[in-house]
VOPAZA-921258 format. One record per atom (N, C-alpha, C, O): residue number from 0; residue in three letters; atom name; x, y, z. Coordinates in Angstrom, 3 decimals. Layout:
N
SITE    i   aa  at         X         Y         Z
SITE  NUM  ALA  CA         X         Y         Z
...
//
This chain:
84
SITE    i   aa  at         X         Y         Z
SITE    0  MET   N    -0.045     6.821    10.854
SITE    0  MET  CA     1.711     5.947    11.323
SITE    0  MET   C     2.830     6.596    10.938
SITE    0  MET   O     3.356     5.659    10.337
SITE    1  GLU   N     3.567     7.458    10.831
SITE    1  GLU  CA     4.616     7.978     9.699
SITE    1  GLU   C     5.222     6.414     9.483
SITE    1  GLU   O     5.516     5.785     8.467
SITE    2  LYS   N     5.288     5.961    11.484
SITE    2  LYS  CA     6.708     5.126    10.225
SITE    2  LYS   C     5.828     3.852     9.504
SITE    2  LYS   O     6.500     3.402     8.576
SITE    3  ALA   N     4.971     3.381     9.600
SITE    3  ALA  CA     4.095     2.556     9.110
SITE    3  ALA   C     4.431     3.629     6.962
SITE    3  ALA   O     4.696     3.050     5.909
SITE    4  GLY   N     4.268     4.987     7.154
SITE    4  GLY  CA     4.598     5.259     5.995
SITE    4  GLY   C     5.427     4.469     5.247
SITE    4  GLY   O     5.242     3.576     4.420
SITE    5  GLN   N     6.648     5.148     5.862
SITE    5  GLN  CA     8.007     5.095     5.676
SITE    5  GLN   C     8.064     3.469     4.991
SITE    5  GLN   O     7.815     3.090     3.847
SITE    6  LEU   N     8.419     2.857     5.982
SITE    6  LEU  CA     7.967     1.267     5.843
SITE    6  LEU   C     7.537     0.601     4.813
SITE    6  LEU   O     8.072    -0.377     4.289
SITE    7  VAL   N     6.426     1.205     4.475
SITE    7  VAL  CA     5.746     0.498     3.036
SITE    7  VAL   C     5.759     0.611     2.281
SITE    7  VAL   O     4.971     0.007     1.552
SITE    8  ARG   N     6.984     1.793     1.632
SITE    8  ARG  CA     7.167     2.064     0.180
SITE    8  ARG   C     9.008     1.366     0.691
SITE    8  ARG   O     9.871     2.047     0.137
SITE    9  ILE   N     9.584     0.257     1.552
SITE    9  ILE  CA    10.861    -0.486     0.882
SITE    9  ILE   C     9.734    -2.618     1.276
SITE    9  ILE   O    10.327    -3.696     1.273
SITE   10  SER   N     8.390    -2.461     1.496
SITE   10  SER  CA     8.308    -3.592     1.220
SITE   10  SER   C     6.435    -3.960     1.394
SITE   10  SER   O     5.760    -3.747     2.402
SITE   11  ALA   N     5.996    -4.507     0.180
SITE   11  ALA  CA     4.033    -3.537     0.684
SITE   11  ALA   C     3.536    -5.354     1.209
SITE   11  ALA   O     2.494    -5.879     0.817
SITE   12  LYS   N     4.888    -6.276     2.447
SITE   12  LYS  CA     3.793    -6.940     3.063
SITE   12  LYS   C     3.173    -6.848     4.278
SITE   12  LYS   O     3.844    -6.357     5.186
SITE   13  PRO   N     2.101    -7.187     4.508
SITE   13  PRO  CA     1.508    -6.432     5.781
SITE   13  PRO   C     2.467    -7.631     7.462
SITE   13  PRO   O     2.457    -7.255     8.634
SITE   14  ILE   N     2.908    -8.524     7.122
SITE   14  ILE  CA     3.813    -9.292     8.323
SITE   14  ILE   C     4.999    -8.564     8.300
SITE   14  ILE   O     5.306    -8.122     9.407
SITE   15  PHE   N     6.002    -8.214     7.105
SITE   15  PHE  CA     6.979    -7.076     7.059
SITE   15  PHE   C     6.421    -5.508     8.334
SITE   15  PHE   O     6.829    -5.311     9.478
SITE   16  LEU   N     5.578    -4.821     7.658
SITE   16  LEU  CA     5.019    -4.203     8.654
SITE   16  LEU   C     5.041    -3.951     9.461
SITE   16  LEU   O     5.935    -3.219     9.887
SITE   17  PHE   N     3.808    -4.520    10.377
SITE   17  PHE  CA     3.316    -5.277    11.469
SITE   17  PHE   C     4.763    -5.545    12.797
SITE   17  PHE   O     4.914    -5.177    13.962
SITE   18  ARG   N     5.647    -6.426    11.756
SITE   18  ARG  CA     6.832    -6.582    12.598
SITE   18  ARG   C     7.352    -4.853    12.012
SITE   18  ARG   O     6.638    -3.854    12.103
SITE   19  ASN   N     8.240    -4.882    11.643
SITE   19  ASN  CA     8.928    -3.474    11.772
SITE   19  ASN   C     8.293    -2.236    12.961
SITE   19  ASN   O     8.886    -1.226    13.340
SITE   20  LEU   N     6.920    -2.709    13.365
SITE   20  LEU  CA     6.604    -1.274    13.470
SITE   20  LEU   C     6.349    -2.190    15.140
SITE   20  LEU   O     6.554    -1.296    15.961
SITE   21  LEU   N     6.145    -2.986    15.625
SITE   21  LEU  CA     6.760    -3.279    16.092
SITE   21  LEU   C     8.264    -3.519    16.882
SITE   21  LEU   O     8.432    -4.127    17.939
SITE   22  GLN   N     8.824    -3.159    16.426
SITE   22  GLN  CA    10.594    -3.666    16.044
SITE   22  GLN   C    10.157    -2.149    17.093
SITE   22  GLN   O    10.239    -2.136    18.322
SITE   23  TYR   N     9.672    -0.900    16.176
SITE   23  TYR  CA    10.520     0.957    16.190
SITE   23  TYR   C     9.640     0.397    18.250
SITE   23  TYR   O    10.363     0.411    19.247
SITE   24  LEU   N     8.429     0.087    18.312
SITE   24  LEU  CA     8.229     0.544    19.112
SITE   24  LEU   C     8.946     0.167    20.316
SITE   24  LEU   O     9.478     0.891    21.158
SITE   25  GLU   N     8.896    -0.612    20.272
SITE   25  GLU  CA     9.559    -1.516    20.917
SITE   25  GLU   C    11.168    -1.384    21.332
SITE   25  GLU   O    11.576    -2.160    22.196
SITE   26  ASN   N    12.232    -0.284    20.657
SITE   26  ASN  CA    12.669     0.670    20.429
SITE   26  ASN   C    12.400     1.778    21.081
SITE   26  ASN   O    13.010     1.945    22.137
SITE   27  ARG   N    11.686     2.545    20.756
SITE   27  ARG  CA    11.571     3.172    21.764
SITE   27  ARG   C    10.744     3.741    23.238
SITE   27  ARG   O    10.424     4.775    23.824
SITE   28  ARG   N    10.650     1.824    23.363
SITE   28  ARG  CA    10.245     1.684    24.836
SITE   28  ARG   C     9.060     2.738    24.590
SITE   28  ARG   O     8.800     3.775    25.202
SITE   29  ILE   N     8.238     1.953    23.167
SITE   29  ILE  CA     6.489     3.063    23.285
SITE   29  ILE   C     5.621     1.246    23.872
SITE   29  ILE   O     5.941     0.147    23.418
SITE   30  VAL   N     4.580     1.505    24.902
SITE   30  VAL  CA     3.714     0.187    25.009
SITE   30  VAL   C     2.911     0.649    23.782
SITE   30  VAL   O     2.443     1.638    23.218
SITE   31  VAL   N     3.139    -1.620    23.683
SITE   31  VAL  CA     2.722    -1.168    21.786
SITE   31  VAL   C     0.662    -1.383    22.642
SITE   31  VAL   O     0.075    -1.821    23.632
SITE   32  PRO   N     0.357    -0.485    20.925
SITE   32  PRO  CA    -0.381    -1.073    21.216
SITE   32  PRO   C    -1.587    -2.541    20.755
SITE   32  PRO   O    -1.137    -3.639    20.429
SITE   33  GLY   N    -2.995    -2.264    20.818
SITE   33  GLY  CA    -3.887    -3.309    20.469
SITE   33  GLY   C    -3.948    -3.833    19.168
SITE   33  GLY   O    -4.310    -2.952    18.389
SITE   34  TYR   N    -3.756    -4.831    18.657
SITE   34  TYR  CA    -3.792    -5.912    17.582
SITE   34  TYR   C    -4.587    -5.337    16.887
SITE   34  TYR   O    -4.491    -5.490    15.669
SITE   35  SER   N    -5.590    -4.521    17.414
SITE   35  SER  CA    -6.749    -4.090    15.704
SITE   35  SER   C    -6.435    -2.777    15.336
SITE   35  SER   O    -6.889    -2.163    14.371
SITE   36  PHE   N    -5.508    -2.330    16.293
SITE   36  PHE  CA    -4.838    -0.824    16.593
SITE   36  PHE   C    -3.945    -1.170    15.757
SITE   36  PHE   O    -3.944    -0.311    14.875
SITE   37  MET   N    -2.689    -2.464    15.406
SITE   37  MET  CA    -1.901    -2.532    14.471
SITE   37  MET   C    -2.576    -2.783    13.016
SITE   37  MET   O    -2.272    -2.385    11.891
SITE   38  GLN   N    -3.603    -3.596    13.500
SITE   38  GLN  CA    -4.367    -4.032    11.388
SITE   38  GLN   C    -4.482    -3.294    11.302
SITE   38  GLN   O    -3.808    -3.168    10.279
SITE   39  ASP   N    -5.186    -1.412    11.680
SITE   39  ASP  CA    -5.365    -0.747    11.237
SITE   39  ASP   C    -4.777     0.321    10.837
SITE   39  ASP   O    -5.091     1.193    10.026
SITE   40  ALA   N    -3.326     0.050    11.915
SITE   40  ALA  CA    -2.165     1.029    11.468
SITE   40  ALA   C    -1.855     0.597     9.729
SITE   40  ALA   O    -2.155     1.020     8.613
SITE   41  VAL   N    -1.154    -0.390    10.279
SITE   41  VAL  CA    -0.946    -1.219     8.300
SITE   41  VAL   C    -1.778    -1.174     6.975
SITE   41  VAL   O    -1.430    -1.009     5.806
SITE   42  SER   N    -3.538    -1.470     7.823
SITE   42  SER  CA    -3.791    -0.998     6.783
SITE   42  SER   C    -4.568    -0.083     6.280
SITE   42  SER   O    -5.650    -0.269     5.723
SITE   43  GLN   N    -3.869     1.204     6.525
SITE   43  GLN  CA    -3.925     2.425     6.526
SITE   43  GLN   C    -2.793     2.808     5.082
SITE   43  GLN   O    -2.819     3.542     4.094
SITE   44  ALA   N    -1.601     1.522     5.882
SITE   44  ALA  CA    -0.409     2.227     5.787
SITE   44  ALA   C    -0.526     1.979     3.800
SITE   44  ALA   O    -0.288     2.697     2.829
SITE   45  LEU   N    -1.104     0.326     4.041
SITE   45  LEU  CA    -1.081     0.216     2.561
SITE   45  LEU   C    -1.543     0.425     1.441
SITE   45  LEU   O    -1.040     0.108     0.363
SITE   46  ALA   N    -3.273     1.384     1.789
SITE   46  ALA  CA    -3.422     2.047     0.879
SITE   46  ALA   C    -3.347     3.153     0.890
SITE   46  ALA   O    -4.022     3.823     0.108
SITE   47  ASP   N    -2.465     3.738     1.819
SITE   47  ASP  CA    -2.345     5.265     1.531
SITE   47  ASP   C    -1.344     5.105     0.159
SITE   47  ASP   O    -1.595     5.813    -0.817
SITE   48  GLU   N     0.138     3.864     0.110
SITE   48  GLU  CA     0.700     3.768    -0.545
SITE   48  GLU   C     0.586     3.263    -2.138
SITE   48  GLU   O     1.320     3.397    -3.116
SITE   49  ARG   N    -1.156     2.388    -1.822
SITE   49  ARG  CA    -1.704     2.335    -3.180
SITE   49  ARG   C    -2.144     3.601    -3.697
SITE   49  ARG   O    -1.777     4.064    -4.777
SITE   50  ALA   N    -3.106     4.261    -2.729
SITE   50  ALA  CA    -3.413     5.803    -3.793
SITE   50  ALA   C    -1.996     6.239    -4.088
SITE   50  ALA   O    -1.902     6.687    -5.231
SITE   51  ARG   N    -0.822     6.245    -3.376
SITE   51  ARG  CA    -0.234     6.935    -3.548
SITE   51  ARG   C     0.977     6.781    -5.035
SITE   51  ARG   O     1.551     7.634    -5.713
SITE   52  LEU   N     0.967     5.266    -5.067
SITE   52  LEU  CA     1.413     5.016    -6.741
SITE   52  LEU   C     0.758     5.055    -7.157
SITE   52  LEU   O     1.085     5.163    -8.339
SITE   53  THR   N    -0.967     5.042    -6.979
SITE   53  THR  CA    -1.285     5.128    -8.041
SITE   53  THR   C    -1.383     6.460    -8.921
SITE   53  THR   O    -1.012     6.366   -10.091
SITE   54  ALA   N    -1.812     7.588    -8.497
SITE   54  ALA  CA    -1.565     9.298    -8.452
SITE   54  ALA   C     0.014     9.638    -8.528
SITE   54  ALA   O     0.180    10.379    -7.559
SITE   55  ILE   N     0.744     9.546    -8.908
SITE   55  ILE  CA     2.049     8.795    -9.815
SITE   55  ILE   C     1.967     8.398   -11.170
SITE   55  ILE   O     2.474     8.788   -12.222
SITE   56  LEU   N     1.072     7.386   -10.787
SITE   56  LEU  CA     1.149     6.223   -12.078
SITE   56  LEU   C     0.308     7.422   -12.966
SITE   56  LEU   O     0.668     7.976   -14.004
SITE   57  GLU   N    -1.304     7.669   -11.947
SITE   57  GLU  CA    -1.714     8.396   -13.638
SITE   57  GLU   C    -1.674     9.548   -13.933
SITE   57  GLU   O    -2.617     9.859   -14.660
SITE   58  GLU   N    -0.690    10.721   -13.595
SITE   58  GLU  CA     0.787    11.670   -13.534
SITE   58  GLU   C     1.509    12.043   -14.329
SITE   58  GLU   O     1.941    13.059   -14.875
SITE   59  ARG   N     1.606    10.391   -14.285
SITE   59  ARG  CA     3.137    10.945   -15.387
SITE   59  ARG   C     2.594     9.406   -17.343
SITE   59  ARG   O     3.295     9.164   -18.326
SITE   60  LEU   N     1.329     8.923   -17.019
SITE   60  LEU  CA     1.170     8.105   -18.136
SITE   60  LEU   C     0.562     8.915   -19.289
SITE   60  LEU   O    -0.108     9.892   -18.954
SITE   61  ASP   N     0.656     8.733   -20.211
SITE   61  ASP  CA    -0.261     9.245   -20.801
SITE   61  ASP   C    -2.258     8.056   -21.849
SITE   61  ASP   O    -2.569     6.895   -22.116
SITE   62  ASN   N    -2.772     9.240   -21.960
SITE   62  ASN  CA    -3.888     8.399   -21.986
SITE   62  ASN   C    -4.244     6.716   -22.445
SITE   62  ASN   O    -4.912     5.752   -22.069
SITE   63  ALA   N    -3.154     7.192   -23.678
SITE   63  ALA  CA    -3.370     6.017   -24.112
SITE   63  ALA   C    -3.013     4.218   -23.478
SITE   63  ALA   O    -3.727     3.215   -23.489
SITE   64  THR   N    -1.410     4.479   -22.909
SITE   64  THR  CA    -0.735     3.825   -21.163
SITE   64  THR   C    -1.930     3.741   -20.420
SITE   64  THR   O    -2.550     2.713   -20.149
SITE   65  SER   N    -2.224     4.985   -20.092
SITE   65  SER  CA    -3.913     4.335   -19.069
SITE   65  SER   C    -4.422     4.064   -19.618
SITE   65  SER   O    -3.639     3.135   -19.813
SITE   66  ARG   N    -5.538     3.777   -20.588
SITE   66  ARG  CA    -6.778     3.366   -21.256
SITE   66  ARG   C    -5.709     1.495   -21.178
SITE   66  ARG   O    -6.368     0.677   -20.535
SITE   67  ARG   N    -4.574     1.005   -21.622
SITE   67  ARG  CA    -4.180     0.007   -22.020
SITE   67  ARG   C    -4.152    -0.253   -20.061
SITE   67  ARG   O    -4.802    -1.214   -19.651
SITE   68  SER   N    -3.583     0.414   -19.268
SITE   68  SER  CA    -3.083    -0.455   -18.056
SITE   68  SER   C    -4.290    -0.785   -17.062
SITE   68  SER   O    -4.339    -1.600   -16.142
SITE   69  THR   N    -5.411     0.263   -17.625
SITE   69  THR  CA    -6.898    -0.426   -16.706
SITE   69  THR   C    -7.672    -1.388   -16.834
SITE   69  THR   O    -8.257    -2.106   -16.024
SITE   70  ARG   N    -7.604    -1.323   -18.500
SITE   70  ARG  CA    -8.009    -2.939   -18.674
SITE   70  ARG   C    -6.508    -4.434   -18.507
SITE   70  ARG   O    -6.337    -5.596   -18.878
SITE   71  PHE   N    -6.115    -3.864   -18.084
SITE   71  PHE  CA    -5.430    -4.764   -18.038
SITE   71  PHE   C    -5.234    -4.975   -16.596
SITE   71  PHE   O    -4.729    -6.037   -16.230
SITE   72  THR   N    -5.494    -4.296   -15.943
SITE   72  THR  CA    -5.386    -3.976   -14.374
SITE   72  THR   C    -6.713    -4.996   -13.422
SITE   72  THR   O    -6.469    -5.737   -12.470
SITE   73  SER   N    -8.544    -4.646   -14.244
SITE   73  SER  CA    -9.495    -5.282   -14.473
SITE   73  SER   C    -9.561    -7.084   -14.601
SITE   73  SER   O   -10.217    -7.817   -13.861
SITE   74  SER   N    -8.757    -7.478   -15.662
SITE   74  SER  CA    -8.680    -8.094   -16.211
SITE   74  SER   C    -7.896    -9.623   -14.864
SITE   74  SER   O    -7.872   -10.835   -14.646
SITE   75  THR   N    -7.597    -8.784   -14.565
SITE   75  THR  CA    -6.317    -9.226   -13.524
SITE   75  THR   C    -7.074    -9.220   -12.620
SITE   75  THR   O    -7.519   -10.324   -12.306
SITE   76  THR   N    -7.621    -7.807   -11.690
SITE   76  THR  CA    -8.243    -8.391   -10.729
SITE   76  THR   C    -9.941    -8.507   -10.667
SITE   76  THR   O   -10.715    -7.688   -10.173
SITE   77  GLY   N   -10.326   -10.068   -11.473
SITE   77  GLY  CA   -11.153    -9.981   -11.330
SITE   77  GLY   C   -12.196    -9.421   -11.758
SITE   77  GLY   O   -13.242    -9.976   -11.422
SITE   78  GLY   N   -12.332    -8.016   -12.726
SITE   78  GLY  CA   -13.305    -7.372   -13.478
SITE   78  GLY   C   -12.613    -7.862   -14.645
SITE   78  GLY   O   -11.618    -8.498   -14.992
SITE   79  THR   N   -13.956    -7.058   -15.221
SITE   79  THR  CA   -14.394    -7.944   -16.544
SITE   79  THR   C   -13.584    -8.144   -17.357
SITE   79  THR   O   -12.910    -7.158   -17.060
SITE   80  PRO   N   -12.758    -8.811   -18.577
SITE   80  PRO  CA   -12.072    -8.666   -19.393
SITE   80  PRO   C   -12.539    -7.830   -20.629
SITE   80  PRO   O   -13.569    -7.882   -21.302
SITE   81  SER   N   -11.117    -6.826   -20.713
SITE   81  SER  CA   -11.558    -6.122   -22.316
SITE   81  SER   C   -10.716    -6.099   -23.622
SITE   81  SER   O    -9.738    -5.448   -23.989
SITE   82  ARG   N   -11.124    -6.613   -23.915
SITE   82  ARG  CA   -10.142    -6.603   -25.779
SITE   82  ARG   C    -9.964    -5.288   -26.044
SITE   82  ARG   O   -10.709    -4.331   -25.834
SITE   83  PRO   N    -8.251    -5.396   -26.820
SITE   83  PRO  CA    -7.517    -4.117   -27.103
SITE   83  PRO   C    -8.686    -4.218   -28.545
SITE   83  PRO   O    -8.683    -3.337   -29.404
//
């Protein structure tokens, strides 16, 4: 859903995406799809945005900074922390 891709750039909160997608559909008098479809659309939009941001960061960061950020994210996401 293209609109979900636009909204996720404003906020990555699932409830924000869900509510705004519902409002978008209702304003255009489009029949609201089932909950599981909406859930999948929100999940896909979040995954796509994460991939987009990751690609931008990998492209723009130098190797040393990239290695440090990888260590940081692995330690904050439950991975094995590494020492600098």
